[in-house]
GUMIFI-420949 format. One line per 4 residues: number of its first residue (from 1); for each residue x, z, y of C-alpha. Coordinates in steps of 0.1 Angstrom, whole numbers, plus 2048, in hexadecimal, padded with zeros to 3 digits. Each point is the difference from the previous one (the first is absolute). Layout:
<rs>
NUM> X/Z/Y | ...;
</rs>
This chain:
<rs>
1> BCC/10B/220 | 7F1/7FA/7DF | 7D9/809/802 | 7F8/814/7E2;
5> 7DF/80A/7F1 | 7FA/81C/7E5 | 7E7/7FA/7E7 | 7F6/822/7F1;
9> 806/820/811 | 808/81A/7E4 | 823/80F/7F7 | 811/7E0/800;
13> 7EF/7F2/81F | 80A/81E/814 | 823/7FD/7F1 | 802/7DB/80B;
17> 7F3/80C/823 | 81B/818/802 | 81B/7E6/7F7 | 7F3/7E7/81A;
21> 804/81A/81B | 826/800/7F7 | 802/7DA/801 | 80D/7F1/821;
25> 7F3/7DE/7F8 | 7DE/809/7F4 | 7DE/80D/80C | 7E1/80B/7F0;
29> 7E2/7EC/80F | 7E5/809/7E8 | 7F5/816/7E3 | 7E7/7F3/7E7;
33> 7E9/816/7ED | 7E2/7FF/7E9 | 7F5/820/80E | 7ED/805/823;
37> 81C/7F7/819 | 7F3/81A/817 | 809/81B/7E6 | 825/7F4/7FF;
41> 81A/810/818 | 823/7EE/800 | 81D/806/817 | 7F2/7E7/81A;
45> 7F8/7DF/7F0 | 7DC/7F3/800 | 7EB/804/7E0 | 7EA/7E3/7F1;
49> 7EB/7FB/7E2 | 80E/7E9/7E4 | 7E4/7E9/808 | 80E/7F8/822;
53> 822/7F4/7F2 | 7F8/7DA/80A | 7FC/80A/825 | 826/80E/7FE;
57> 80F/7E0/7F0 | 811/7F4/820 | 80A/823/80B | 814/80B/7E2;
61> 821/7F3/7F0 | 7FF/815/7E1 | 7E8/815/7EF | 80B/81F/7E9;
65> 7E9/804/7E4 | 800/825/7F8 | 7E5/805/7E8 | 805/80D/7DB;
69> 80A/7E9/7E4 | 7E7/80F/7E8 | 7E1/7F1/810 | 807/7F6/826;
73> 81B/7E5/7FF | 7F0/7E9/7E8 | 7E6/7F9/81A | 814/80B/81F;
77> 81D/7E7/7FA | 7EE/7DE/7FD | 7E6/80A/819 | 81A/808/81B;
81> 816/7E3/7F6 | 7E4/7EB/80B | 805/809/824 | 825/80E/805;
85> 823/7FF/7F3 | 7FE/820/7E9 | 815/81A/7F0 | 7F7/819/7E5;
89> 80E/818/7E6 | 7EE/7F6/7E1 | 80F/814/7E4 | 7EE/7FA/7DE;
93> 81F/7EE/7F1 | 7ED/7F2/7E3 | 7E7/7EF/818 | 817/7F3/81A;
97> 800/7DA/7F2 | 7DA/800/803 | 7FD/80F/822 | 81C/7E9/80C;
101> 7EC/7E2/7F5 | 7DF/80E/811 | 813/807/821 | 814/7E0/7FF;
105> 7E0/7EB/7FC | 7F0/810/81F | 81F/800/816 | 807/7DB/7F7;
109> 7DD/7F5/80A | 802/812/821 | 824/7F4/807 | 80C/824/800;
113> 81B/815/7F0 | 7FA/81D/7E9 | 81E/818/7F5 | 7F5/814/7E5;
117> 80B/820/7EC | 81A/80C/81B | 801/826/7FB | 81D/80F/7EF;
121> 7F7/7FA/7DC | 7F5/7E2/7FE | 814/7F8/820 | 822/80F/806;
125> 808/80A/7DD | 7F5/7DB/7F4 | 81C/7F2/818 | 819/81B/7F2;
129> 7F8/7F5/7DC | 804/7D9/808 | 820/808/812 | 80F/816/7E4;
133> 7F8/7E6/7E5 | 80E/7E3/817 | 823/814/804 | 802/810/7DC;
137> 7EF/7E7/7EB | 80F/810/7E0 | 7ED/822/802 | 7DE/812/804;
141> 7EA/80E/81E | 7ED/821/7FB | 7E6/80B/81B | 7F3/823/804;
145> 7E6/80D/816 | 7FB/823/80F | 800/81C/801 | 7E3/7FB/817;
149> 7DC/7F9/80A | 7F5/7DB/7F6 | 7E8/7F4/81B | 7F2/7E4/7EA;
153> 7FA/816/7E2 | 7F1/81D/814 | 7E9/7E5/80F | 7F7/7F5/7DE;
157> 7F7/823/7F3 | 7EB/807/81F | 7EA/7E1/7F7 | 7F6/810/7DF;
161> 7DC/80C/802 | 7FD/825/808 | 823/805/810 | 800/80C/823;
165> 826/800/805 | 820/7FA/7EB | 825/800/802 | 816/7EF/7E4;
169> 824/807/7FC | 818/7E9/7EE | 81D/813/7EF | 81F/7F0/7F3;
173> 80C/80E/7DF | 820/80F/80B | 813/7FE/7E0 | 7F8/7DA/7FE;
177> 80D/7FD/825 | 820/812/7F8 | 807/7EB/7E1 | 7FA/7DF/814;
181> 817/80A/81D | 81B/809/7E5 | 7FB/7DE/7ED | 7F7/810/7E0;
185> 7EA/7F1/7E6 | 7DE/80B/807 | 7DD/7F3/7F4 | 7EF/7F5/81F;
189> 7D7/800/7FD | 7E4/808/817 | 7FE/823/7F3 | 824/808/7FD;
193> 806/7F7/823 | 7E4/810/814 | 7E3/819/7FC | 7E3/804/819;
197> 7EE/81E/80F | 7DD/7FE/80D | 7F0/81B/816 | 7DA/7FB/805;
201> 7E4/80F/814 | 7E1/7F8/7EE | 7DC/7FF/80E | 7ED/81F/7F8;
205> 7EE/7FA/7DE | 814/7E1/7F8 | 809/7F8/7DB | 824/80B/801;
209> 805/7F3/7DB | 7F6/7DE/80B | 815/800/81E | 81F/80B/7EC;
213> 7FA/7E6/7E7 | 7FA/7E3/819 | 820/80A/812 | 816/803/7E1;
217> 7F3/7DE/7F2 | 802/7EC/822 | 814/7DF/7F9 | 81D/7F8/815;
221> 800/823/80E | 801/81D/7E4 | 7F8/7F1/7DE | 824/7FB/7F5;
225> 80D/822/80F | 801/824/7F7 | 7E6/80C/81A | 7F5/823/808;
229> 7E2/806/814 | 7F7/821/812 | 7DF/807/811 | 806/815/81F;
233> 7EC/80B/81F | 7FF/7F0/822 | 811/81E/80E | 81D/7FC/7E7;
237> 804/7DC/807 | 802/805/825 | 819/81D/7FE | 816/7F3/7E2;
241> 7FE/7D8/801 | 7FC/7F6/824 | 822/7EF/803 | 806/7DD/7F4;
245> 825/800/7F4 | 80E/7E4/7E8 | 820/7EE/7F6 | 810/7ED/7E6;
249> 81D/7F0/7F3 | 80D/7DD/7F3 | 81F/7FE/7ED | 812/7E0/7F4;
253> 81C/803/7E6 | 815/7E4/7F3 | 822/7F3/7F5 | 815/7E7/813;
257> 817/7FD/7E4 | 803/811/7DD | 7FF/826/804 | 800/7FF/827;
261> 7E0/810/809 | 7F2/7FD/824 | 7E2/815/80E | 7E9/7F8/81F;
265> 7E5/817/80B | 7E6/804/81A | 7ED/821/807 | 7E4/80B/815;
269> 7F7/825/808 | 7E2/7FF/818 | 7F0/81E/812 | 7E2/7EA/806;
273> 7F7/7E2/7EC | 7E5/7F0/816 | 817/803/81E | 81D/7EF/7ED;
277> 7E9/7E8/7F0 | 7F2/7F8/822 | 822/7FA/80E | 808/7E6/7E4;
281> 7DF/7EF/807 | 809/7FE/827 | 821/7F1/7F9 | 7F3/7E8/7E8;
285> 7E4/7F8/81B | 81B/7F6/819 | 80E/7E8/7E4 | 7DF/7F0/7F9;
289> 7F9/7FA/823 | 821/7EF/805 | 7FC/7EC/7DF | 7DD/7F4/80B;
293> 80D/7F8/822 | 819/7E8/7EF | 7E0/7EF/7EE | 801/810/7DD;
297> 7DD/805/7F1 | 7F2/80D/7E0 | 80B/821/7ED | 822/80B/7FC;
301> 813/81F/7F5 | 81D/816/80B | 815/7E7/7ED | 7FA/7E9/81A;
305> 80A/815/81D | 822/801/812 | 812/81E/80D | 800/7ED/821;
309> 7DB/7FD/802 | 7FD/825/7F8 | 814/80C/81D | 7F7/801/823;
313> 825/7F8/809 | 809/7DD/80A | 819/7EC/7E8 | 81C/806/819;
317> 7FA/825/801 | 7FF/802/7DA | 821/7ED/7FB | 811/816/81B;
321> 7F4/821/7F5 | 7F5/7FF/7DB | 813/7E4/7EF;
</rs>
């Protein structure tokens, strides 16, 4: 059995816990938290404070870092890589090279492996973008996100001073999606492809104009998009925005010879973003544990992972039933 730790017990951490319960070759041995461990109730695994990580170094095969990308993982990633083989879902695309470097340094120094940015985008969609370009080199790849709630963007809004709760919906511009599917010539810009809707519960007496301004101008998240911001009550949030759906689409169009067009696409329709992302992180945890078992160290990405390492099936089973 692969012994798994979860670091951070929010929506993603609970989604990973659910996925581990369905994995026949993995067991959850501990949940780490920055909060009071006595205040955390899991499905059965013990809870320990993050400061106690070193005491678990010999009892964990892989640690799943389930903190948010906006502020948590920059610290969580390198700190945990000093003790364990790790997996995370860091999703700020522009900052991935710097994040990779910081985690790589910590993992190499400790002789551990750290698999970063393993959700569905970055993650699965990244793999499909590379696959599409490898197969259809004469072409173009387009990625759409949504409609759905972005956990990372919602978390970023909640970090704004005066915000009590928030949901951010990413919505593809349907006319652009239809044009790309049809192979029509269309201008692809940040604004022409997606728009963002934010629903915010503000603290009583908070400066709403300042909150709106900080959200709309937030780099990497909202500054380049058409963004609408609506202030609602906590009751409205609970009644109308309690779910966490999401999805997306990767389309690769290209020509194999003059006038012969080919299309590859990969689409997700998710009823629960954190449960699906947790499932991806857990599968990647299996791969990371196996890679580390072969002596691999340092940071790596989904581009370094094989399907065989992701699957709980043996090579013989894979050849017989899936090839």
